[in-house]
C-alpha positions as MATLAB code, in Angstrom:
seq = 'MVANPGRLQATYTSGELDVLLHDRTELKYFGSGARLMENVEVAPQGGFSVRHGTRRIAALPGDAAREISFVASDGTAYDLLLSAGLLRVYLNGAQVDSLTLPYTEAQVRELNYAQQLDTLLLFHMDVKPRRVIHKGTSTWEIGELPFRNLPTFDYGDTYTNGTPAEWELEFVGLGSSTVFQLTVSGEETRSMTYSSIDNARTEIEAAVQDLPSVRDGITVTKTSGNRISIKFSGDGNEGDGWAVSGRSINKADAAIVAYKKTVGVAPGEPVISEARGWPRCGTFYQQRLLVGGFKSLPNAWMASVSGDYWNFDDRLDEANGAFLVITDTPGGEAVERIVAGRNMLLFTTQGEYWLSDRALSKTSAPVLVKSSTHGAAPGVPIVENEGAAIFSHKNAGVISEFRYTDVDGNFVAMPISLLAAHLFNGIQDMALRRSRFSNDANLLAVCETSGNLRFGHLLREQDVTAFTRVSGMLTKAVAVNGRNELMAVTERTVAGQPARALERFERGLLLDDAVDLTLSPASEDVTGLSQYEGEEVWCLADGNVFGPFVVDAGKIRLPVASSNLTIGRWSPPRVQTLPLPRDVGGGMVVRRKGRIHSLWVSVVDTTSLAVRVADRVWDIPLRRFGSPVDVPELALGFTGVIPLRGLPGYTDEPTVEITQVRPGRLTVRSITLEADL';
ca = [
     157.265  203.585  106.938;
     160.337  203.624  109.194;
     162.245  200.365  109.293;
     163.012  198.696  112.617;
     166.691  198.301  113.553;
     168.155  194.914  112.640;
     170.907  192.801  114.148;
     174.036  192.700  111.966;
     176.233  189.606  111.848;
     179.269  190.350  109.709;
     182.060  188.207  111.138;
     182.222  184.465  111.608;
     185.804  184.270  112.838;
     184.843  182.060  115.796;
     183.281  179.420  113.540;
     180.692  176.928  114.715;
     180.129  177.203  118.467;
     179.339  174.430  120.902;
     175.701  174.239  122.015;
     176.775  175.227  125.545;
     177.642  178.688  124.216;
     174.351  179.407  122.473;
     172.994  181.391  125.428;
     176.292  183.047  126.394;
     175.479  186.402  124.844;
     177.945  188.165  127.151;
     180.922  186.477  125.505;
     182.668  188.220  122.615;
     182.549  184.989  120.625;
     178.743  185.074  120.506;
     178.823  187.909  117.985;
     181.352  186.169  115.738;
     180.108  182.577  115.829;
     177.380  180.458  114.268;
     175.147  177.593  115.266;
     176.211  175.527  112.256;
     178.955  176.017  109.668;
     179.235  173.268  107.084;
     181.109  173.196  103.782;
     182.229  176.794  104.057;
     185.525  178.582  104.572;
     185.787  181.535  106.916;
     187.399  184.741  105.651;
     189.748  186.479  108.122;
     188.189  189.791  107.083;
     184.742  188.501  108.065;
     182.057  186.604  106.222;
     182.372  183.207  104.601;
     182.481  181.462  101.232;
     181.543  178.038   99.956;
     184.523  175.764  100.584;
     186.824  174.608   97.822;
     185.823  171.393   96.102;
     188.022  168.370   95.510;
     189.517  166.995   92.327;
     189.990  163.268   91.850;
     193.708  162.550   91.477;
     193.887  158.761   91.539;
     191.859  155.690   92.451;
     193.327  153.899   95.468;
     193.103  150.342   96.762;
     190.575  149.760   99.503;
     193.224  149.381  102.206;
     194.945  152.777  101.722;
     195.113  154.048  105.302;
     197.756  156.776  105.628;
     199.262  159.544  103.517;
     202.689  161.142  103.949;
     203.939  164.115  101.974;
     207.508  163.731  100.715;
     209.505  166.596   99.199;
     212.718  165.370   97.574;
     215.945  167.383   97.696;
     215.299  168.579   94.134;
     211.923  170.029   95.199;
     209.729  167.349   93.621;
     206.610  166.726   95.720;
     205.415  163.132   96.086;
     202.421  161.617   97.831;
     203.212  158.412   99.724;
     200.183  156.188  100.350;
     200.623  153.553  103.045;
     198.582  150.429  103.609;
     199.170  147.101  105.326;
     202.410  145.742  103.866;
     202.804  148.271  101.055;
     203.914  151.840  100.350;
     202.860  153.354   97.028;
     204.579  156.429   95.582;
     202.468  158.876   93.556;
     203.621  161.840   91.480;
     200.943  164.105   89.989;
     198.348  161.369   90.396;
     200.373  158.586   88.759;
     201.905  155.728   90.717;
     205.654  155.664   90.020;
     206.871  153.001   92.460;
     205.860  150.725   95.331;
     207.773  149.338   98.299;
     207.116  146.483  100.716;
     206.357  147.534  104.298;
     206.568  145.353  107.424;
     203.560  147.001  109.110;
     199.998  145.866  109.724;
     197.092  148.245  109.075;
     196.878  149.076  112.792;
     200.611  149.809  112.888;
     200.365  152.044  109.827;
     197.898  154.196  111.748;
     200.343  154.532  114.664;
     203.460  155.299  112.609;
     205.582  158.342  113.354;
     207.944  159.615  110.696;
     210.743  162.082  110.034;
     212.222  163.317  106.751;
     215.438  165.039  105.765;
     216.463  165.627  102.142;
     215.898  162.316  100.285;
     215.501  160.147  103.380;
     212.296  159.277  105.228;
     212.358  157.375  108.518;
     209.382  155.339  109.764;
     208.982  154.465  113.462;
     206.873  151.955  115.345;
     207.885  150.405  118.654;
     207.166  146.826  117.489;
     209.149  147.008  114.228;
     212.752  148.015  113.594;
     212.702  151.516  112.048;
     212.715  151.646  108.261;
     214.577  154.068  106.025;
     212.995  155.045  102.694;
     215.443  156.608  100.224;
     214.508  158.551   97.094;
     217.038  157.967   94.306;
     214.941  159.118   91.378;
     211.358  159.552   90.259;
     210.742  155.815   89.938;
     213.724  154.597   91.960;
     213.034  154.214   95.663;
     214.628  151.922   98.224;
     213.605  150.768  101.679;
     215.658  149.063  104.364;
     216.263  148.830  108.074;
     217.710  151.867  109.765;
     221.460  151.109  110.164;
     221.962  151.761  113.892;
     225.602  151.517  115.026;
     227.217  151.350  118.476;
     223.967  151.382  120.422;
     224.333  152.217  124.126;
     223.649  149.436  126.615;
     221.144  149.382  129.431;
     220.661  147.107  132.412;
     217.133  145.740  132.098;
     217.584  143.575  135.215;
     218.894  140.372  133.665;
     222.232  138.798  134.575;
     224.939  140.217  132.299;
     228.575  139.220  131.894;
     229.538  141.625  129.138;
     230.614  144.563  131.298;
     234.142  145.966  131.091;
     235.449  148.070  134.009;
     237.151  151.345  133.166;
     240.892  151.275  133.808;
     243.254  154.213  134.263;
     247.034  154.059  134.572;
     249.224  156.503  136.507;
     252.933  157.030  135.894;
     254.943  158.752  138.649;
     257.767  160.919  137.278;
     260.360  162.539  139.561;
     258.590  161.938  142.871;
     260.925  161.629  145.878;
     260.543  159.804  149.197;
     258.767  162.736  150.842;
     256.776  164.071  147.925;
     253.176  164.914  148.796;
     250.671  164.234  146.005;
     246.940  164.173  145.394;
     244.574  162.568  142.862;
     241.354  163.914  141.344;
     238.765  161.304  140.364;
     235.844  162.588  138.310;
     236.040  166.033  139.922;
     236.528  164.759  143.497;
     239.897  165.268  145.198;
     241.416  162.559  147.386;
     243.196  163.283  150.651;
     246.859  164.220  150.385;
     249.296  161.290  150.281;
     253.067  161.011  150.846;
     255.126  159.095  148.307;
     257.876  156.849  149.695;
     257.853  154.009  147.186;
     255.686  152.774  144.365;
     254.363  149.963  146.556;
     253.497  152.385  149.339;
     251.833  154.678  146.800;
     249.663  151.799  145.576;
     248.407  151.126  149.111;
     247.785  154.839  149.768;
     245.960  155.308  146.471;
     243.692  152.288  146.981;
     242.588  153.540  150.392;
     242.216  157.190  149.291;
     240.221  156.439  146.157;
     238.023  153.974  148.005;
     237.176  156.723  150.517;
     235.684  158.970  147.830;
     231.863  159.174  148.091;
     231.296  158.454  144.389;
     233.411  155.285  144.356;
     231.826  152.010  145.436;
     233.602  149.021  146.929;
     235.404  146.670  144.605;
     238.010  148.792  142.825;
     241.352  147.177  142.066;
     244.642  149.100  142.368;
     247.775  147.286  141.180;
     251.371  148.033  140.345;
     251.965  147.256  136.681;
     255.572  148.002  135.763;
     258.228  150.445  136.858;
     256.624  153.514  138.445;
     253.176  152.773  137.120;
     249.960  152.010  138.983;
     246.652  150.834  137.478;
     243.238  151.746  138.890;
     240.475  149.438  137.688;
     236.938  150.607  138.538;
     235.450  147.174  139.111;
     232.683  146.324  141.561;
     228.932  146.921  141.621;
     228.081  150.575  141.153;
     231.320  151.457  139.360;
     230.207  150.241  135.933;
     230.578  152.307  132.826;
     232.998  154.874  131.564;
     232.113  157.858  133.720;
     235.561  158.124  135.294;
     238.352  160.635  134.812;
     241.597  160.460  136.817;
     244.400  163.008  137.165;
     247.157  163.660  139.709;
     249.515  166.384  140.859;
     252.515  166.883  143.079;
     251.962  169.360  145.905;
     255.473  170.093  147.247;
     257.847  169.219  144.385;
     257.774  171.422  141.295;
     259.715  169.087  138.989;
     257.578  166.041  139.760;
     254.569  164.922  137.700;
     251.873  162.286  137.670;
     250.843  161.301  134.163;
     247.362  159.724  133.895;
     245.760  158.137  130.874;
     242.804  155.895  130.165;
     243.916  152.355  129.522;
     240.541  150.658  129.030;
     237.218  152.218  128.105;
     234.563  151.159  130.580;
     231.448  149.432  129.299;
     228.510  148.981  131.631;
     227.048  145.472  131.665;
     223.736  145.209  129.917;
     222.226  144.852  126.463;
     221.480  147.252  123.607;
     218.785  149.685  124.676;
     216.768  148.781  121.550;
     216.682  145.397  119.831;
     214.377  142.719  118.485;
     214.021  141.411  122.020;
     213.455  144.783  123.709;
     211.534  146.619  120.977;
     212.212  149.802  119.082;
     211.670  153.578  119.352;
     208.232  155.082  118.887;
     209.457  158.288  117.264;
     212.411  160.261  115.984;
     213.454  163.501  114.351;
     216.461  165.267  112.877;
     217.749  168.082  115.094;
     221.008  170.047  115.053;
     222.797  167.558  112.788;
     221.754  164.665  115.027;
     219.158  161.930  114.869;
     217.021  161.850  117.993;
     214.954  158.741  118.733;
     212.844  158.011  121.791;
     209.940  156.256  123.438;
     211.621  152.832  123.437;
     209.218  149.953  123.931;
     211.092  148.602  126.989;
     212.275  152.007  128.210;
     209.392  154.313  127.197;
     210.512  157.458  129.051;
     213.976  157.547  127.418;
     215.418  159.178  124.295;
     218.878  159.330  122.801;
     220.868  161.518  120.423;
     223.355  160.345  117.815;
     226.877  161.598  117.311;
     226.706  165.058  115.758;
     226.977  164.762  111.964;
     226.786  160.947  112.079;
     223.068  160.160  112.192;
     223.249  156.392  112.675;
     226.105  156.313  115.206;
     225.033  156.230  118.879;
     228.437  155.494  120.431;
     228.199  157.044  123.907;
     231.876  156.375  124.662;
     232.807  159.629  122.937;
     233.358  162.209  125.666;
     233.286  165.384  123.583;
     230.291  167.727  123.278;
     229.356  166.196  119.915;
     229.159  162.674  121.372;
     226.053  160.521  121.539;
     224.101  160.223  124.769;
     221.115  158.501  126.341;
     218.622  160.428  128.480;
     216.163  158.763  130.838;
     213.546  161.424  131.494;
     212.340  161.988  135.047;
     208.705  161.005  134.580;
     206.087  159.076  136.558;
     205.488  155.442  135.732;
     203.626  154.626  132.554;
     204.688  157.793  130.710;
     206.122  157.217  127.235;
     207.787  159.606  124.811;
     205.343  159.906  121.919;
     206.853  162.606  119.678;
     210.071  164.646  119.484;
     209.574  167.928  117.636;
     212.295  170.255  116.382;
     211.054  173.809  116.847;
     212.127  176.991  118.599;
     213.383  174.591  121.238;
     213.370  170.832  121.157;
     209.893  169.743  122.254;
     209.081  166.419  123.846;
     205.492  165.168  123.802;
     204.689  162.169  125.964;
     201.552  160.180  126.685;
     201.085  162.234  129.876;
     202.596  165.678  129.315;
     204.483  168.235  127.260;
     208.141  169.203  127.809;
     210.690  171.541  126.257;
     214.475  171.673  126.345;
     215.503  174.922  128.046;
     218.909  175.013  126.334;
     218.530  175.090  122.563;
     221.950  173.498  122.005;
     222.357  169.750  122.507;
     225.642  168.753  124.103;
     226.893  165.596  125.773;
     228.957  167.637  128.212;
     225.945  169.406  129.731;
     222.902  167.579  131.010;
     219.743  168.477  129.049;
     217.212  170.334  131.184;
     213.672  169.312  130.267;
     210.955  171.616  131.571;
     207.462  170.212  132.019;
     204.876  172.661  130.779;
     201.510  170.889  130.839;
     199.913  167.515  131.436;
     197.602  166.826  128.507;
     199.527  164.088  126.713;
     199.666  163.555  122.942;
     197.506  161.135  120.957;
     199.529  158.266  119.422;
     200.055  158.398  115.670;
     198.479  161.845  115.185;
     200.944  164.236  113.492;
     201.978  167.408  115.301;
     201.905  170.354  112.908;
     203.505  173.798  113.036;
     201.429  176.977  112.847;
     202.915  180.457  113.218;
     205.687  179.235  115.524;
     203.458  176.986  117.633;
     203.075  173.205  117.676;
     199.471  172.048  117.270;
     198.743  168.623  118.755;
     195.828  166.396  119.684;
     195.402  165.492  123.348;
     195.722  161.835  124.319;
     191.900  161.588  124.483;
     191.837  162.408  120.744;
     189.089  164.947  121.382;
     190.877  168.246  122.061;
     193.337  170.236  119.946;
     195.871  172.503  121.657;
     198.474  175.013  120.564;
     201.860  174.638  122.305;
     203.544  178.047  122.190;
     206.315  179.906  124.013;
     205.241  183.121  125.730;
     207.598  185.799  127.044;
     205.044  186.693  129.725;
     205.290  183.265  131.361;
     208.833  182.521  130.238;
     207.488  179.091  129.428;
     205.715  177.096  126.762;
     201.957  177.123  127.291;
     199.440  174.593  125.946;
     196.289  176.487  124.991;
     193.225  174.504  123.808;
     192.033  176.024  120.532;
     189.095  173.679  119.936;
     187.303  174.520  123.189;
     184.614  176.669  121.550;
     183.799  173.845  119.132;
     184.365  170.887  121.440;
     181.349  169.050  120.022;
     183.055  168.694  116.638;
     185.941  166.482  117.772;
     185.932  162.845  118.802;
     188.505  160.242  117.802;
     191.061  162.426  116.003;
     193.373  160.240  113.911;
     195.119  162.577  111.456;
     195.962  166.265  111.027;
     197.583  168.462  108.397;
     198.019  172.208  108.010;
     197.922  174.125  104.731;
     199.572  177.529  104.905;
     197.636  180.523  103.603;
     198.051  180.734   99.847;
     196.345  184.005   99.022;
     195.965  187.463  100.527;
     192.411  186.796  101.720;
     192.622  183.423  103.448;
     193.966  181.951  106.675;
     196.019  178.894  107.510;
     193.799  175.845  107.151;
     193.984  172.976  109.641;
     192.410  169.735  108.396;
     191.419  167.268  111.121;
     190.372  163.716  110.251;
     188.472  161.488  112.707;
     188.197  157.711  112.959;
     184.545  157.996  111.929;
     185.596  159.584  108.631;
     184.415  163.065  109.604;
     186.593  165.918  108.355;
     186.834  169.266  110.154;
     188.457  172.490  109.003;
     190.122  174.946  111.335;
     190.779  178.449  109.992;
     193.681  179.904  111.962;
     195.163  183.390  111.837;
     196.553  184.240  115.252;
     197.411  187.887  114.571;
     193.794  188.590  113.585;
     192.294  186.533  116.430;
     190.792  184.074  113.947;
     190.137  180.539  115.209;
     187.139  179.103  113.399;
     186.238  175.418  113.080;
     183.738  174.174  110.503;
     182.350  170.857  109.275;
     183.050  169.182  105.936;
     180.289  166.867  104.722;
     179.689  164.718  101.681;
     182.745  162.478  102.089;
     184.340  159.966  104.417;
     187.981  160.892  104.963;
     190.593  158.317  105.957;
     193.746  160.463  105.925;
     194.909  163.995  105.145;
     198.250  165.549  104.217;
     199.664  168.751  102.741;
     202.199  168.119   99.995;
     205.239  170.114   98.944;
     203.110  172.316   96.680;
     201.082  173.382   99.736;
     198.054  171.477   98.447;
     195.665  169.785  100.837;
     195.259  166.128   99.884;
     192.801  163.587  101.279;
     192.275  159.854  101.112;
     188.514  159.542  100.764;
     186.054  156.671  100.754;
     182.924  157.035   98.626;
     180.212  154.734   97.375;
     180.471  153.407   93.813;
     177.832  150.948   92.594;
     176.855  150.341   96.199;
     180.400  149.454   97.285;
     183.013  151.546   99.146;
     185.894  152.819   97.020;
     188.872  154.938   98.043;
     190.533  157.711   96.082;
     193.184  160.385   96.420;
     191.602  163.828   96.107;
     192.977  167.366   96.123;
     191.167  170.434   97.460;
     191.228  173.033   94.709;
     190.418  176.740   94.945;
     187.318  177.757   92.994;
     186.162  174.200   92.302;
     182.449  173.839   93.054;
     182.155  170.039   93.048;
     183.782  167.151   94.933;
     185.542  164.116   93.469;
     185.481  166.137   90.256;
     186.888  165.288   86.837;
     187.187  167.435   83.698;
     186.020  166.158   80.322;
     186.143  167.654   76.835;
     183.613  166.487   74.248;
     184.484  167.118   70.602;
     182.152  167.600   68.915;
     179.785  168.889   71.597;
     177.345  166.242   72.753;
     174.486  165.637   75.152;
     175.736  162.152   76.061;
     178.561  161.856   78.585;
     180.215  158.467   79.107;
     183.184  157.113   81.042;
     181.717  157.903   84.471;
     182.048  154.466   86.053;
     183.631  155.983   89.207;
     180.199  157.500   89.978;
     178.107  154.434   89.110;
     174.708  154.563   90.826;
     175.491  157.914   92.476;
     174.143  161.418   92.070;
     176.335  163.903   90.209;
     176.180  167.465   88.891;
     177.707  168.847   85.738;
     179.215  172.255   85.052;
     178.905  172.439   81.272;
     180.258  175.441   79.359;
     179.564  177.683   82.362;
     176.072  176.335   83.075;
     175.002  174.123   85.981;
     173.027  170.972   85.179;
     171.803  168.246   87.486;
     171.386  166.298   89.482;
     171.891  163.111   87.447;
     172.131  159.517   88.576;
     174.909  157.740   86.706;
     173.672  154.599   84.989;
     176.024  152.286   83.082;
     178.722  154.925   83.414;
     176.869  157.690   81.577;
     174.477  160.639   81.897;
     172.557  162.738   79.376;
     172.696  166.544   79.448;
     169.747  168.731   78.429;
     171.907  170.528   75.829;
     174.993  169.588   73.866;
     178.134  170.820   75.633;
     181.899  170.689   75.181;
     183.805  171.584   78.351;
     182.541  169.692   81.370;
     183.334  169.358   85.048;
     181.466  166.488   86.660;
     181.400  165.573   90.325;
     179.457  165.102   93.516;
     178.052  167.988   95.524;
     177.089  168.755   99.087;
     175.460  172.122   99.859;
     177.006  174.678  102.220;
     175.047  175.428  105.387;
     175.525  178.322  107.796;
     172.959  178.732  110.543;
     172.953  181.836  112.701;
     172.861  181.680  116.483;
     169.513  182.258  118.195;
     168.847  185.973  118.582;
     169.606  187.431  122.039;
     166.582  187.900  124.314;
     168.215  190.322  126.776;
     166.096  193.297  127.813;
     168.471  194.742  130.433;
     169.051  194.300  134.123;
     169.673  190.590  133.762;
     166.157  190.119  132.356;
     165.392  188.055  129.256;
     162.277  187.331  127.222;
     161.464  183.659  126.624;
     158.719  183.187  124.076;
     158.305  182.180  120.457;
     159.783  184.601  117.962;
     159.850  185.184  114.205;
     162.519  186.513  111.894;
     160.405  188.453  109.454;
     163.057  190.381  107.511;
     166.515  189.493  106.286;
     169.253  191.303  104.356;
     172.076  189.191  102.889;
     175.131  191.014  101.538;
     176.933  188.852   98.959;
     179.904  189.132   96.614;
     180.169  187.477   93.178;
     177.480  184.928   94.057;
     175.642  182.705   91.564;
     173.594  180.496   93.891;
     171.909  181.396   97.181;
     169.124  179.856   99.204;
     167.705  180.731  102.622;
     166.092  178.388  105.132;
     163.746  179.912  107.737;
     161.415  177.852  109.945;
     162.153  174.664  107.933;
     161.242  176.286  104.632;
     163.806  176.881  101.893;
     163.715  179.767   99.402;
     165.973  179.645   96.344;
     166.844  183.308   95.784;
     166.864  184.527   92.146;
     170.040  186.554   91.558;
     169.543  187.757   87.992;
     168.171  191.249   87.886;
     166.003  193.053   85.360;
     168.096  193.968   82.342;
     170.680  191.219   82.819;
     171.704  189.466   79.586;
     169.919  186.155   79.123;
     172.391  184.496   76.759;
     175.300  184.478   79.221;
     176.234  181.249   81.068;
     175.013  181.015   84.646;
     178.463  180.994   86.221;
     179.533  184.098   84.299;
     177.055  186.370   86.095;
     178.020  186.673   89.733;
     175.856  189.043   91.792;
     177.332  191.538   94.247;
     175.062  193.530   96.510;
     172.447  193.320   99.262;
     169.477  190.980   98.851;
     166.420  191.917  100.978;
     163.858  189.326  102.035;
     160.715  190.438  103.856;
     157.588  188.822  105.186;
     159.255  185.596  106.284;
     156.777  183.337  108.150;
     157.086  181.016  111.116;
     157.306  181.468  114.905;
     159.773  179.181  116.662;
     161.327  178.872  120.122;
     164.753  179.800  118.788;
     164.401  181.704  115.510;
     167.435  181.306  113.260;
     168.306  181.712  109.582;
     170.289  179.272  107.498;
     172.227  180.304  104.408;
     172.525  177.425  101.960;
     172.202  176.449   98.281;
     169.958  174.144   96.290;
     172.381  173.922   93.338;
     176.136  174.339   92.973;
     177.447  177.841   92.490;
     179.729  180.487   93.880;
     178.736  181.915   97.245;
     180.452  184.592   99.328;
     178.511  186.237  102.151;
     179.796  189.495  103.645;
     177.121  189.913  106.289;
     173.613  188.989  107.380;
     171.213  191.483  108.957;
     168.218  190.100  110.847;
     165.014  191.825  111.919;
     162.760  189.840  114.223;
     159.633  189.940  116.315;
     160.697  188.563  119.704;
];
């Protein structure tokens, strides 16, 4: 009998697709996507595997709300757990210190942070920024960020603290008919004739007052000898933005010496303070500290003196001086994040900007280029992936990649979650784990306010962008530590009550919230499982899989005595294929009930496989005739093609779901479907 041709699905590099794409057979993504992908990881080469499980690292208090990875200057990787009023420091699962925080739980969620060497800065617009300093494994300090010489700003109140800039001129060797000229901040005055110092004062006052950049109210006085003072008083002349010089035009041995006598200070108040609020964000960039998004001046940011992170003295005129920038933005737009990347990036609540000149200098105005108008979600970290910045839109429902392209000569914000738009709603945390092995991709973990966790498998050079679901846990926060390990703050049920824990995703682990136990001598009774009280668990015992068990009084009983155990919770993987195409050519389709009657699953090193067709599940036996029977279950992984024929059930949209009914290894290379449509 000649077999009918089947439809091969060998790549899942587009991940789970939105329901709106299920009939879009003309798109290239249709052949590389799935209807459902849950608890699996996508391989860049094609196919998928059961996702890595999680290992319990530490029990956490019920208010743990945020996690920050901290890598000290000596390379030690810490996990910082933040809750209302408290920061706990963990090293390898053990708490080594705790610090008092001035933030509420809501503020902890909105925090932005920046780290350099042994210093971590925390930002929230309602609280003065804090500086956390690592001085040893169990020696940490926290204090207010020591701002110095903050620039002033006129917020509209009545101020009396302004100081006009004052310059003094000394006339050397000028005769009664000497013609001279002044230059004030790059503008030249008309030519003047010197006859006496008193006459020169009158001429200078009129000439300087005629300059377009000088407002009424300046004061020109004779001080002593051949000296004249120019004081830039009057409304509109505030500040220190004045430079005065002079020259003789018709007398070679005459000179006009100019020097600044008084530094001008514009009237106003510090741009940030207890009264006016604090910056939303900050970062370290080119030996400066950049802070921005001030509560009372949300579209502004400022840079410190180069090499002096806490000094914001804008009276320094050199290129390394501090400066304040008020961004040209519409009303209501606030700086949300400053990111140090290929160029300095500025993310606001309404758009995305980049600094066209990579070098920051006080002597040249920064040119910010607006690239897109999505806006960034408050408090959601912006992560780097292959030279691009990945951020959540302000609606917390779309993820975009912000990348520079030579074609456009501009940064472009490209939504990468568009094909799986249904998976995202209320994004509150993100972290990216770099690829760790030769056969995996960068892994983006996205945590939602509902507790849902999503994985994004990203490998740009191979056109891999695949989003999948993670089930079986409520996730409150995610982070990637200095060892490139993905960590999660989870909330699970213990004895009917919610309990939070710090868990680590671990390659090859088949269970979640898992712990290892060693029983000596081997025993059937396992105790000390109070963290699973009243919950269902599985046990990997000496290479065999037993379960499920319901933990009662902190213990379970195995069917056989065992020594080396891994115990944890389990949620099955699920991958459901897209409905089979009904195209018959010429824009014609067939719409009627169909049946997938034959299926070939190609697997690698697999110990557990089940197939769901038409709401019926088949657990597929993987041991073959002649296989040894005294070898543990997990020691015999099957590699090959598994045929299934005679599958029943007509449905409107025939699909196949690959799953498991018990924990085990699972790697699927391809699925081939044969159907009666």
